[in-house]
BALUMFI-955579 format. One line per 3 residues: number of its first residue (from 1); their letters; for each residue x, z, y of N, C-alpha, C. Coordinates in steps of 0.1 Angstrom, whole numbers. Atoms other than C-alpha are relative to their C-alpha. Layout:
// BALUMFI-955579
NUM	A	X Z Y X Z Y X Z Y; ...
//
This chain:
// BALUMFI-955579
1	MVL	6 11 13 2640 787 1360 -2 12 -11; 1 -9 13 2644 817 1336 -17 7 3; 12 0 -7 2616 831 1358 -17 -4 1
4	SQL	11 11 0 2594 801 1360 -11 1 -14; 4 5 15 2592 799 1322 -7 15 -2; 11 -14 10 2580 837 1313 -15 2 10
7	AFL	12 1 -7 2555 835 1343 -12 -11 -6; 4 12 5 2545 802 1327 -9 6 -19; 6 -5 14 2541 818 1291 -9 15 4
10	GKL	10 -10 0 2523 848 1304 -12 -5 4; 11 10 -4 2497 822 1320 -5 -2 -13; 7 6 14 2492 809 1286 -5 12 -12
13	NNL	6 -11 11 2491 844 1265 -15 3 8; 13 -7 -10 2463 851 1296 -10 -12 -8; 9 12 8 2444 817 1284 -6 0 -14
16	LYI	3 -2 10 2447 822 1252 -13 17 -5; 5 -10 -1 2433 856 1254 -14 1 3; 10 -3 -6 2405 847 1276 -9 -10 -12
19	FQE	6 13 12 2396 816 1245 -6 8 -10; 3 -7 8 2397 843 1224 -18 9 3; 8 -7 -6 2374 866 1241 -15 -9 0
22	EKR	4 7 -5 2353 837 1250 -12 -5 -19; 2 3 18 2346 826 1209 -9 10 -3; 6 -14 1 2340 862 1206 -17 2 0
25	KAN	7 -1 -7 2313 865 1225 -13 -10 -6; 11 12 4 2296 833 1216 -1 1 -15; 7 -4 15 2295 842 1176 -8 13 2
28	YGA	13 -10 -2 2277 873 1189 -10 -4 2; 11 5 -2 2255 853 1206 -8 -4 -14; 9 5 14 2247 833 1177 -5 6 -7
31	IWL	3 -9 8 2243 863 1155 -13 6 4; 12 -7 0 2219 879 1176 -12 -10 4; 14 15 -3 2199 846 1183 -7 1 -15
34	LCF	1 3 14 2200 841 1144 -13 17 -3; 8 -13 5 2183 880 1140 -14 3 10; 7 -1 -11 2162 876 1171 -14 -7 -7
37	FCC	7 7 5 2142 845 1148 -8 8 -10; 4 -1 13 2142 863 1116 -7 15 5; 9 -6 0 2126 892 1136 -14 -5 3
40	IFV	12 6 -2 2099 869 1147 -9 -5 -11; 0 5 8 2095 855 1114 -7 14 -11; 2 -12 8 2091 887 1092 -12 8 8
43	FQV	8 -2 -6 2068 897 1121 -18 -5 0; 16 12 5 2041 867 1113 -5 3 -10; 1 -1 16 2042 873 1078 -11 13 0
46	MKL	3 -12 -2 2035 907 1084 -16 3 5; 10 -2 -6 2007 901 1107 -12 -10 -7; 5 12 6 1995 871 1083 -8 11 -11
49	GTT	1 -11 9 1989 900 1056 -6 9 1; 9 -14 -1 1970 925 1074 -11 -2 11; 10 4 -6 1948 905 1089 -15 -1 -8
52	QPS	14 -2 3 1909 914 1086 -10 -13 1; 9 9 2 1880 891 1076 -10 3 13; 9 -5 -19 1860 885 1113 -11 5 -6
55	KTS	15 -7 1 1829 900 1119 -10 -8 -6; 10 8 8 1809 866 1106 4 -4 -11; -7 3 10 1827 866 1077 -14 -3 -16
58	SIA	16 3 6 1799 849 1046 2 13 -13; 8 -13 14 1804 877 1019 11 12 4; -11 -10 3 1824 907 1019 -9 13 -6
61	VID	4 -9 9 1820 931 990 4 14 3; -3 -16 -4 1820 971 999 -8 9 -17; 2 -13 5 1813 1004 978 -10 5 5
64	SPI	12 -4 -14 1777 1016 988 -8 12 -16; 7 -12 5 1762 1051 973 -11 -6 1; 17 1 0 1727 1048 962 -4 13 -9
67	SSD	12 -9 2 1701 1069 947 7 8 -14; -8 -11 15 1721 1079 910 11 4 5; -18 -2 2 1751 1091 928 13 -10 -5
70	KLF	-11 11 7 1773 1066 912 1 -12 14; -9 8 -14 1796 1040 934 -10 -17 -9; 7 13 6 1779 1000 929 3 -10 10
73	DRR	0 12 -8 1789 970 942 -10 -7 11; 10 6 -11 1771 954 975 1 -13 4; -4 15 -7 1773 920 988 -6 1 18
76	EYW	1 1 -14 1768 923 1028 5 -15 10; -1 15 -10 1766 886 1050 -10 0 6; 10 4 -7 1747 871 1072 -6 -16 -9
79	RER	8 13 0 1723 842 1065 -10 -4 11; 11 8 -3 1700 819 1083 -13 5 -2; 12 1 8 1671 818 1061 -7 13 3
82	PPS	3 -13 -5 1646 846 1074 -7 3 -17; 4 -6 11 1636 868 1046 -18 -2 -10; 7 7 6 1610 856 1020 -15 9 -5
85	TYC	9 -11 9 1588 887 1006 -7 8 11; 6 -9 -6 1582 909 1037 5 1 12; -6 0 -16 1589 911 1074 -9 19 8
88	LKI	8 -8 -7 1582 946 1092 10 0 15; -6 2 -13 1586 944 1133 -3 12 2; 2 -15 -11 1586 979 1155 5 -3 14
91	SSF	-3 6 -17 1581 971 1192 10 9 4; -18 -5 -6 1608 1000 1198 -1 11 -7; -9 -12 11 1628 1017 1176 6 13 6
94	TKL	-6 -13 -6 1644 1042 1199 -9 11 2; 10 -8 0 1612 1057 1205 -4 4 -9; 0 -6 15 1605 1057 1168 8 8 -8
97	ATS	-9 -11 2 1639 1075 1162 -4 12 5; 3 -9 -7 1633 1100 1192 -13 7 -5; 13 -5 3 1598 1108 1181 1 13 -7
100	PNT	-1 -15 7 1596 1146 1172 -8 -7 -16; 7 -2 11 1586 1151 1133 -3 -14 -9; -1 10 7 1593 1118 1124 13 -9 -6
103	QKY	-7 2 11 1618 1108 1096 2 -14 -2; 2 13 11 1605 1077 1080 -12 -8 6; 9 4 -2 1582 1050 1087 -5 -7 -17
106	DSL	4 5 11 1563 1034 1056 -8 -12 5; 6 14 -5 1549 999 1061 -17 -3 -5; 13 -3 10 1515 986 1048 7 -5 -12
109	PFA	1 3 12 1513 977 1011 5 -19 -3; -3 19 4 1525 940 1002 1 -3 -14; -5 1 13 1526 920 970 10 -8 -4
112	SDG	-8 8 1 1549 906 952 3 -1 -16; 1 1 16 1554 891 915 -9 9 -8; 9 -5 7 1521 910 909 -1 14 1
115	YNW	2 -15 -2 1532 942 918 -2 4 15; 1 -1 -15 1525 962 951 13 11 5; -11 -10 -6 1555 974 973 -7 6 12
118	TLT	-3 -8 -13 1562 996 1004 14 -2 5; -14 2 -3 1592 988 1026 2 17 10; -3 -9 -2 1606 1023 1038 10 2 10
121	VYP	-7 6 -12 1623 1026 1075 7 21 0; -5 -5 -6 1650 1056 1082 1 3 9; -8 6 -6 1659 1050 1115 10 10 2
124	KGN	-12 -10 1 1682 1084 1116 9 5 -12; -2 -3 9 1690 1081 1083 -7 9 -13; 4 -8 6 1682 1095 1050 10 13 -7
127	KNE	-4 -17 4 1696 1134 1049 5 -2 -13; 0 -7 9 1687 1139 1015 14 -11 -12; -9 9 7 1711 1106 1004 10 -4 3
130	DGD	-14 3 -10 1742 1111 1026 -4 -13 9; 4 13 -6 1723 1087 1047 -2 5 18; -1 -4 -15 1727 1107 1084 9 -5 5
133	GQV	-6 8 -13 1731 1091 1113 2 -15 -1; 3 15 4 1726 1057 1095 -15 -6 1; 13 6 8 1698 1033 1089 -3 -2 -9
136	SLY	3 -2 14 1685 1036 1057 -13 -9 -3; 13 12 10 1662 1011 1038 -3 -2 -12; 5 -2 11 1638 1017 1013 -10 -9 -8
139	VQI	13 6 6 1616 999 988 -7 10 -13; 10 -6 10 1587 1015 967 -11 -9 -6; 11 5 13 1565 1004 938 -13 7 4
142	DNS	12 -8 3 1529 1015 935 -1 -1 -10; -2 -10 12 1529 1036 905 -13 -6 -7; 9 3 6 1495 1023 900 -1 -14 -8
145	TLL	-1 17 7 1508 987 890 6 3 -13; -9 0 16 1530 998 863 -14 9 -11; 5 -10 11 1499 1021 843 3 -16 -12
148	NSP	0 6 14 1497 987 824 11 -4 -4; -15 7 6 1527 966 804 1 -9 7; -7 -5 5 1549 968 813 4 13 10
151	KEV	-5 -11 -4 1563 1004 820 9 1 10; -12 -2 -13 1589 994 844 3 -14 3; -7 18 -4 1606 963 860 13 3 8
154	DPE	-15 0 -7 1639 953 875 0 -7 6; -2 10 -11 1637 935 904 14 2 7; -13 7 -12 1668 919 922 -5 3 16
157	IKF	7 -4 -17 1663 934 963 10 -5 7; -13 4 -10 1680 921 994 -9 8 14; 9 -3 -13 1672 941 1026 7 -6 11
160	FIY	-7 8 -11 1677 924 1060 -2 7 14; 3 -6 -16 1678 935 1098 6 -11 8; -6 8 -7 1679 907 1122 3 1 11
163	NQK	-8 -2 -11 1703 899 1150 1 -8 6; 4 12 -8 1695 879 1179 15 -5 6; -13 2 -7 1733 880 1193 8 -11 -12
166	EDN	-4 7 15 1745 863 1156 -9 -14 -3; 10 10 1 1728 833 1164 -13 -2 -9; 19 2 3 1690 843 1153 7 4 -18
169	KYL	-3 -2 15 1710 853 1114 -4 14 0; 5 -5 6 1699 877 1093 10 11 -8; -12 -3 7 1727 908 1082 -9 7 -16
172	TYQ	7 -6 9 1718 911 1045 7 8 -11; -8 -9 13 1726 938 1019 -5 -7 -15; 5 -3 16 1720 933 982 12 3 -9
175	ETD	-10 -8 13 1733 947 951 1 -8 -12; -8 8 5 1752 926 927 -6 3 -15; 5 0 11 1727 937 897 -14 5 3
178	AKR	15 -7 2 1688 944 891 0 11 4; 4 -14 6 1674 976 897 -13 2 -7; 15 -1 9 1650 993 875 -10 13 9
181	FFL	5 -8 -4 1620 1009 887 -13 4 -10; 10 -8 13 1591 1033 865 -5 13 9; 9 -7 -5 1571 1059 871 8 14 3
184	FKP	-10 -12 -7 1595 1089 877 12 -6 10; -7 8 -12 1615 1066 899 -1 -12 0; 12 10 -8 1593 1045 919 5 -7 9
187	YWG	-7 3 -9 1622 1039 946 12 -4 0; -11 -2 1 1650 1025 956 10 -7 13; 1 4 -17 1671 1014 988 16 4 1
190	QPR	-15 -2 -9 1705 1020 1006 -6 5 14; -4 -15 -7 1711 1050 1026 8 -5 14; -6 5 -12 1736 1033 1046 3 -15 -1
193	TKS	-5 14 -4 1737 1001 1063 8 2 15; -5 2 -9 1743 1003 1102 -3 16 1; -2 -13 -9 1749 1036 1123 -12 -4 9
196	YDE	9 2 -7 1718 1040 1142 5 -2 18; -6 5 -13 1742 1042 1177 3 -16 3; -2 17 -2 1750 1006 1165 -11 -2 1
199	IAN	13 4 -2 1717 997 1162 -5 0 9; 0 -2 -13 1707 1010 1192 3 -6 13; -5 3 -10 1730 997 1211 -3 -15 7
202	PGN	4 17 -3 1712 963 1233 14 -9 -2; -11 6 -7 1747 949 1240 1 0 -17; -4 10 11 1751 941 1199 -14 -3 -8
205	GYL	13 9 7 1720 921 1189 -9 4 -7; 10 3 10 1700 941 1167 -13 2 10; 18 -5 -5 1668 952 1193 2 -14 7
208	FDK	2 14 -9 1656 920 1214 -13 1 8; 12 -3 -9 1627 920 1237 -5 13 2; 3 -16 -7 1627 951 1254 -1 12 -10
211	GQI	6 -16 10 1632 975 1225 -2 -1 -15; 6 9 12 1621 952 1192 9 -1 -9; -11 -2 14 1640 954 1156 -12 -8 -6
214	LFG	7 5 14 1629 932 1127 9 7 -9; -3 0 17 1636 942 1089 -6 -8 -9; 6 8 13 1628 925 1058 7 3 -10
217	VDV	-3 -3 14 1629 927 1023 -4 -9 -9; 4 10 9 1629 905 991 1 6 -11; 4 -8 15 1617 914 959 0 -11 -8
220	LVT	2 11 12 1624 894 929 -1 7 -15; 0 -10 15 1609 908 896 12 -10 -10; -4 10 9 1633 892 869 -8 6 -15
223	ETF	8 -2 17 1623 895 829 7 -1 -8; -9 3 12 1637 897 798 3 -14 -4; 3 17 2 1644 860 786 -5 3 -19
226	NKW	9 -4 13 1619 855 758 1 -17 -6; -1 11 9 1628 817 753 15 -5 -3; -15 0 3 1662 809 734 3 -7 -14
229	EVF	-9 3 9 1680 792 711 11 3 -5; -16 -5 8 1709 795 681 1 -17 -3; -3 14 2 1728 765 678 15 4 -13
232	SFT	-11 -8 7 1751 769 644 6 -11 -10; -2 12 14 1768 747 616 -4 7 -12; 8 -10 17 1757 752 578 13 -10 -6
235	ENL	-8 2 6 1788 747 558 -3 -4 -18; -4 3 15 1791 730 523 -17 -5 -2; 12 6 1 1758 714 528 -2 -13 -8
238	HNR	1 11 11 1748 695 499 -12 -13 4; 10 0 0 1727 668 499 -3 -11 10; -3 7 -15 1737 653 535 -8 -14 3
241	FYK	8 12 -2 1718 619 530 -11 -5 -5; 14 8 9 1687 603 524 -1 -10 0; 2 18 5 1684 567 510 -13 1 3
244	WEI	16 1 0 1653 552 522 2 -17 5; 1 19 3 1651 513 510 -14 -3 8; 7 6 -6 1630 493 530 2 -11 -4
247	TSF	-3 16 4 1619 460 518 -10 -10 4; 3 9 -5 1606 428 531 3 1 16; -6 -6 -15 1628 438 564 -4 -13 9
250	SSL	2 12 -11 1624 404 577 -13 -3 6; 15 4 -6 1586 404 579 -8 18 7; 4 -10 -11 1580 440 595 -6 -4 13
253	EKQ	9 4 -14 1554 435 627 1 16 7; 4 -7 -5 1551 471 634 13 11 14; -13 -6 -13 1572 491 666 5 12 -10
256	FYL	-7 -3 7 1579 518 642 -6 6 -16; 5 -6 13 1574 533 606 8 11 -6; -5 -19 8 1575 570 586 6 -5 -11
259	SDE	-5 -1 14 1596 576 560 -5 14 -8; 2 -9 8 1587 601 533 3 12 3; 1 -16 -7 1588 639 537 17 1 -12
262	FTI	-16 -1 15 1628 649 520 2 12 5; -3 -19 -5 1641 683 525 19 -4 -1; -18 -4 -3 1683 686 538 1 16 5
265	GGR	-2 -14 -8 1697 721 541 -8 10 -3; 14 -11 2 1667 737 526 -12 3 9; 15 -2 -12 1641 727 554 -3 -16 -3
268	NCM	8 15 2 1617 697 549 -3 -3 17; 0 9 -18 1619 672 578 -17 -6 -2; 18 7 -1 1578 669 583 2 4 14
271	DND	8 2 -13 1555 669 613 10 -4 12; -12 1 -11 1581 675 643 12 -6 1; -15 9 9 1612 666 619 -4 -7 -8
274	TLK	-3 12 3 1601 637 606 14 -12 3; -9 16 -6 1625 608 606 -9 -15 5; 4 9 -4 1614 583 628 10 -11 2
277	VEM	-9 9 4 1630 548 627 -10 -12 8; 6 10 -9 1620 525 657 7 -12 -5; 1 17 -1 1622 484 652 -2 -2 12
280	EFE	1 6 -11 1627 464 677 2 -17 -5; -1 13 4 1620 427 671 6 -6 9; -1 9 -13 1629 397 691 -3 -16 -7
283	YFS	5 13 6 1621 358 685 16 -6 -3; -10 2 -2 1653 341 674 -5 -17 -11; -6 13 8 1659 302 666 -2 -6 -15
286	KTK	-5 -4 14 1655 291 629 14 -9 1; -12 7 3 1685 267 637 12 6 7; -14 -9 -3 1715 283 633 14 -3 1
289	YFP	-8 8 2 1750 276 640 12 9 -6; -16 -11 2 1784 288 622 9 -7 1; -12 12 -3 1813 276 634 11 1 -9
292	S	-7 6 12 1839 263 612 13 11 -1
//
């Protein structure tokens, strides 16, 4: 009898031990499951924070070195509308780039806003302005058009590179400010656009129809404003009111009447400043009704 009771207690003890082990394992499993989901959440947050803009993003602002060796912001984006000022198509871009003693190509002169300009392409970059290995684009003004006033102009300039692969859009480079052209600095441009290797790769879409390429430029000459106005308040204005007595008002027949000249705030109201009062007349019956 005693042996059977001891055996029963032993089995009971084993069951309790197994139950505790299973409970401990279950707790560990829940903890590991919670840690797993936390790791996934952190990974997604980090991925979202480091996502780069897509290749066809509308606007990307980057720093670009220019002729003055300073850094300015430029906008780089895709657009569907072709250039409005001038386009240059080169039948064999790679042949031009690999031709001996050919560092650049100057387009024929074209007119824009009363000035003559030239588009210049460096197929393998302007080495003098840190453009080695890049496609450099410049625009130059004809100095003869600067001999008359004004002696300098401030155009807003955009450069374009056509891409057939990007739904026939134009890769556009635009500075955020107008550039100054004058006799001693008649040119300006982008020494670093795309690398020559990227442009010359047919799979990137810049070359089409057996190696042709299309460049463009928009030149918009801006002028200093010459039309402006000032709005201000006059304090302690005396004689702010002008009294005009009109007699026989009921018998007036003209469409409008002019008052005499008067002065308010030291300014005579005359010519364009003359006060004009327009009168409109309607026919009314002589019978009038007055409610009680």
